[in-house]
DOLUMLUM-592202 format. One line per 8 residues: their letters; for each residue x, y, z of N, C-alpha, C, CB. Coordinates in pm, whole numbers, plus 32768, in hexadecimal, padded with zeros to 4 digits. Glycine has a CB too. Layout:
<nodes>
A = X:Y:Z:X:Y:Z:X:Y:Z:X:Y:Z | ...;
</nodes>
This chain:
<nodes>
XXXXXXXX = 960B:87BC:5BBD:9622:873B:5B67:963E:8774:5B02:95B7:86D3:5B50 | 9622:87D4:5AB0:963C:87E3:5A45:96E4:8834:5A53:95BC:882B:5A03 | 96F8:8851:5AA7:977B:88BC:5AD7:97CF:8836:5ACC:977A:8921:5B92 | 97BC:87AF:5B0F:9809:8753:5B0A:9838:8701:5AA8:97E9:8720:5B47 | 97C2:8717:5A27:97CF:86CD:59C3:97F1:8713:595E:976F:8689:59AC | 9801:8789:596C:9861:87CA:5909:9903:87CC:5942:9828:886C:58ED | 9917:87D4:599F:99B0:87CC:59C7:99E1:874D:59A0:99CE:87DF:5A62 | 9987:86DB:59BE:99AD:8653:59A7:99CA:864D:58F1:9923:85E4:59E5;
XXXXXXXX = 9982:86A2:58C9:99A3:86A1:5833:9A01:86EF:57D5:993E:86B6:5802 | 9A2C:874F:5866:9AA1:87A5:583E:9A68:8812:57D0:9B20:8743:57FC | 99C7:8814:57FB:9996:88A2:5797:999F:8904:582F:98C0:8899:5730 | 99F6:8986:57EE:99D6:89EC:584F:9952:8A59:581C:9A68:8A3F:5868 | 98DC:8A47:584B:9889:8AC5:580B:988C:8B1D:585A:97FD:8AB7:57E9 | 98A1:8B17:58D5:9896:8B98:5949:9908:8BEF:5948:988D:8B66:59E8 | 9977:8BEC:58EE:99EE:8C36:58D3:99DB:8C88:587B:9A55:8BF5:58B2 | 9988:8CA3:5819:997A:8CD6:57A3:995E:8D4B:57B5:992B:8CA0:5757;
XXXXXXXX = 99BA:8D95:5753:9982:8E3D:5754:98FC:8E4D:570A:99F3:8EAF:56FF | 9896:8E9D:573A:9806:8EC8:56EF:9817:8ED8:566D:97C5:8F4C:571D | 97C9:8EC7:5639:97BC:8EDF:5584:9785:8F6B:5592:973D:8E65:5518 | 974F:8FC1:55F5:96F5:9048:55BF:9748:909E:55B7:9680:9085:5613 | 9751:90DB:556E:979E:915E:5542:972A:91C8:5550:97E3:9158:549B | 972A:922D:55AD:96DD:927E:55B1:96D9:92FF:5558:96DF:928F:561B | 967C:935A:5525:968D:93AC:54AD:96B8:942E:54F6:9601:93B9:5449 | 971E:9478:54BF:972F:94F7:54ED:96D5:9567:5520:9762:9520:549C;
XXXXXXXX = 96D8:9582:555C:9664:95E7:55C1:967F:9670:5591:967F:95E7:5681 | 95E8:9692:556C:9612:9745:5505:960C:97B8:5586:9562:9789:5462 | 965F:97F7:5581:963D:9869:55E3:9599:98DA:55CC:96D1:98D0:55D0 | 9578:98A8:565C:9522:9934:5645:952F:99B7:5636:94E6:9947:568D | 94C6:99FA:55F1:94E8:9A96:55E0:94B1:9AE2:5679:9487:9ADD:5543 | 9521:9B4A:56B6:9529:9B89:56F9:94A0:9BE8:56EE:95A1:9BAE:56ED | 9492:9C2F:5758:9433:9CA4:576C:9456:9D22:5705:9440:9CD8:580E | 94DD:9D1B:56F6:94F3:9D96:56C3:9513:9D9C:5612:956B:9DCC:571B;
XXXXXXXX = 951E:9D05:5615:9525:9CE2:556D:9482:9CF5:554C:9567:9C24:5541 | 9417:9CB7:559F:9385:9CCD:555D:9373:9D64:5555:9303:9C87:55BA | 93A3:9DA6:55B6:938D:9E1C:55BB:93AC:9E72:5531:93D0:9E40:5629 | 9421:9E56:5502:945F:9E93:5483:9407:9E46:5410:9513:9E75:5475 | 93F3:9DDD:540E:9388:9D78:53C1:9311:9DD0:53A3:9354:9CEC:5422 | 92C7:9DD9:5419:923A:9E11:53FA:923A:9EB5:53E4:91D5:9DEA:547B | 92B6:9EE9:53FB:92EA:9FA1:53C5:92EC:9FA9:5338:939D:9FDB:53F2 | 9337:9F36:5313:9348:9F34:528F:92D6:9F04:522C:93B3:9EEC:527E;
XXXXXXXX = 92AD:9EB2:525E:9229:9E6C:5204:91D3:9ED2:5214:91DE:9DD3:523A | 91AF:9F4E:5243:9159:9FB5:5232:917E:A011:51F5:9130:9FE0:528D | 91DF:A00A:51B1:9213:A05F:5135:91CA:A057:50B6:929C:A039:5112 | 91C2:A098:5052:9123:A082:4FFB:9170:A02E:4FA4:90BE:A11B:4FA0 | 91D1:A03B:4F2D:91F6:A010:4EDD:926F:9F97:4F10:920F:A07C:4E90 | 92CA:9FC0:4F89:933C:9F59:4FC4:9322:9F1D:4FE3:9388:9F5C:500E | 92C5:9F38:5020:928A:9EC1:5083:9250:9E46:502D:9205:9EFF:50E8 | 921A:9E57:4FBA:91BF:9DEF:4F84:923D:9DC5:4F5E:913C:9E05:4F17;
XXXXXXXX = 929B:9DFC:4F20:9320:9DB0:4EE3:934C:9D7A:4F35:938C:9DF1:4EAA | 9359:9DA8:4FD1:93BF:9D55:503E:936D:9CDC:5060:93E8:9DAF:50D8 | 92B3:9CDC:504F:926F:9C66:506B:929D:9BFA:501E:91EA:9C75:505A | 92B3:9C12:4F9C:92CD:9BAC:4F33:933D:9B70:4F44:92CF:9BDA:4EB4 | 93A0:9BBB:4F80:941A:9BAB:4F8F:9464:9B2F:4FF0:9437:9C23:4FB3 | 93E5:9B42:5035:93DF:9B0D:50D5:9370:9AA5:50D3:93B6:9B8E:5150 | 9314:9A8E:5073:92D8:9A28:5057:930C:99C0:500E:927F:9A48:502A | 9368:99F8:4FB7:939F:9970:4F77:942C:9976:4F36:933D:993F:4F03;
XXXXXXXX = 9482:99CE:4F8C:94F6:99CC:4F7A:9531:998A:4FF9:9521:9A4B:4F56 | 94DE:98EC:5049:9526:98BE:509A:955D:9910:5112:9579:988F:5056 | 95D0:98F8:5156:95BD:9934:51CC:958A:98EC:525F:9569:9990:51A5 | 9531:995D:52B3:9502:9915:52FB:9485:98DA:52F1:950F:9943:534F | 9464:9859:532A:93F6:9829:52F2:9375:9865:5325:93F7:97A2:5300 | 939E:98A5:539D:931C:98E3:53FF:92F2:9969:53BA:934E:9909:54B3 | 936B:99C7:538B:9337:9A27:5349:930A:9A0D:52B6:938F:9A87:5351 | 931D:999E:525C:9312:9991:5206:925D:996B:5222:9383:9941:51D1;
XXXXXXXX = 9251:9918:5244:91A5:98EF:526B:9174:995D:5291:9181:9881:52E7 | 9173:99E0:52E7:9142:9A2F:52FF:9131:9A82:5276:917A:9A59:5365 | 91A2:9AA4:5208:91A6:9AFC:51A7:912E:9A97:5149:9252:9B1E:5167 | 913E:9A23:5132:90D6:99D8:5103:904E:9A27:510C:90D3:9957:5150 | 900F:9A1C:5191:8FBF:9A3E:51C9:8F7C:9AB3:51B6:8FE0:9A30:521F | 8FE9:9B19:51E1:8FE0:9BAA:51B0:8F94:9BC3:5127:9071:9BE0:519F | 9007:9B7E:50C5:8FE2:9BA1:5029:8F35:9B63:501C:9065:9B3D:4FA6 | 8F17:9AD6:504A:8E97:9AD8:5048:8E29:9AE7:5082:8E88:9AA5:5032;
XXXXXXXX = 8E3C:9B54:50DA:8DFE:9BAF:511C:8DC6:9C0E:50D4:8E45:9BDE:516E | 8E53:9C5C:5082:8E65:9CC8:500D:8E13:9CAD:4FC3:8EDE:9CD5:4FC2 | 8E22:9C41:4F82:8DCF:9C0C:4F13:8D2E:9C14:4F2B:8DF9:9B77:4EFB | 8CFB:9BA7:4F93:8C79:9BB1:4FD9:8C5D:9C52:4FC4:8C80:9B7D:5085 | 8C83:9CC3:5004:8C89:9D32:5033:8C2D:9D87:4F89:8D44:9D57:506B | 8CCC:9D5E:4F29:8CBE:9D9B:4ED0:8C35:9D82:4E6A:8D31:9D8E:4EA2 | 8BF7:9D15:4E6B:8B99:9CC1:4E1A:8B09:9CE0:4E83:8BD5:9C03:4E0A | 8B1B:9CEE:4ED8:8AB0:9D2E:4F2E:8A7B:9DC8:4EED:8AF5:9D43:4FCF;
XXXXXXXX = 8B08:9E11:4F10:8B04:9E8A:4ECC:8AE0:9EB2:4E85:8B38:9EAD:4EB3 | 8AEA:9E7B:4DEE:8AC5:9E78:4D70:8A25:9E5A:4D58:8B1B:9E16:4D32 | 8A0B:9DE6:4DA5:895C:9DCF:4DAF:891D:9E2F:4E0E:892D:9D31:4DEA | 8954:9E91:4E73:8905:9EF1:4EB3:8908:9F69:4E54:8939:9F12:4F43 | 898D:9F9D:4E1B:8983:9FF3:4DC7:892E:9FEC:4D41:89F3:A007:4DB4 | 8915:9F56:4D3B:88D4:9F5E:4C90:8830:9F80:4CB8:88E3:9E9E:4C1E | 8824:9F38:4D43:8788:9F39:4D51:875B:9FDC:4D73:8756:9EC6:4DDA | 87B1:A02B:4DCF:8791:A0C2:4DE9:8794:A0E9:4D6D:87EE:A119:4E45;
XXXXXXXX = 8804:A0E6:4D12:87F8:A149:4CA9:878C:A112:4C3B:888C:A166:4C67 | 8756:A09D:4C45:86F4:A0BA:4BE3:867A:A0D4:4C08:86E8:A063:4B93 | 8654:A0B6:4C7A:85E9:A106:4CD5:85F5:A187:4CCE:85EC:A0EC:4D63 | 866D:A1C2:4CF2:8674:A24C:4CC5:864B:A292:4C43:86E5:A265:4CCD | 8684:A242:4BDD:867F:A268:4B65:85C1:A261:4B45:86EE:A1FD:4B07 | 858A:A1F7:4B9E:8522:A1F6:4B80:84BD:A259:4B9C:850D:A19D:4B9B | 84C5:A28B:4C1D:84A4:A2F9:4C5D:84BC:A365:4C07:84E4:A306:4CD4 | 851D:A37C:4BDC:855C:A421:4B9F:850E:A40E:4AFE:864A:A432:4B8E;
XXXX = 84F4:A3C1:4ADB:848A:A378:4A4F:8406:A3C2:4A8D:8473:A295:4A44 | 83D9:A370:4B07:834E:A3C1:4B2A:8342:A433:4B1A:8324:A3C1:4B9E | 8388:A4A6:4B3C:8380:A539:4B69:83A8:A581:4ABD:840A:A563:4C05 | 83CC:A54B:4A68:83E1:A5A2:49F2:8376:A5FC:49F0:83E8:A55A:4970;
</nodes>
């Protein structure tokens, strides 16, 4: 009944194009790209600089998210290392003081 009613009022609801505009999809990184990324991120100073570039420089979103997560894990590791070496250093200093 709705179709006949619309046709009687000369309204064409069924022939309108869709309004949805799909977003442009990003190409995923290939295996070779990930192998190069992991290799370069393992180089001590260059890897840290590249992680900063990949995390905050735009580009591929999956690589940017991976770089941000890696930087967060690096900060967590540094904080735990500082705490660990502070505790162990203090204990070693106390032991060395006892045997003077």
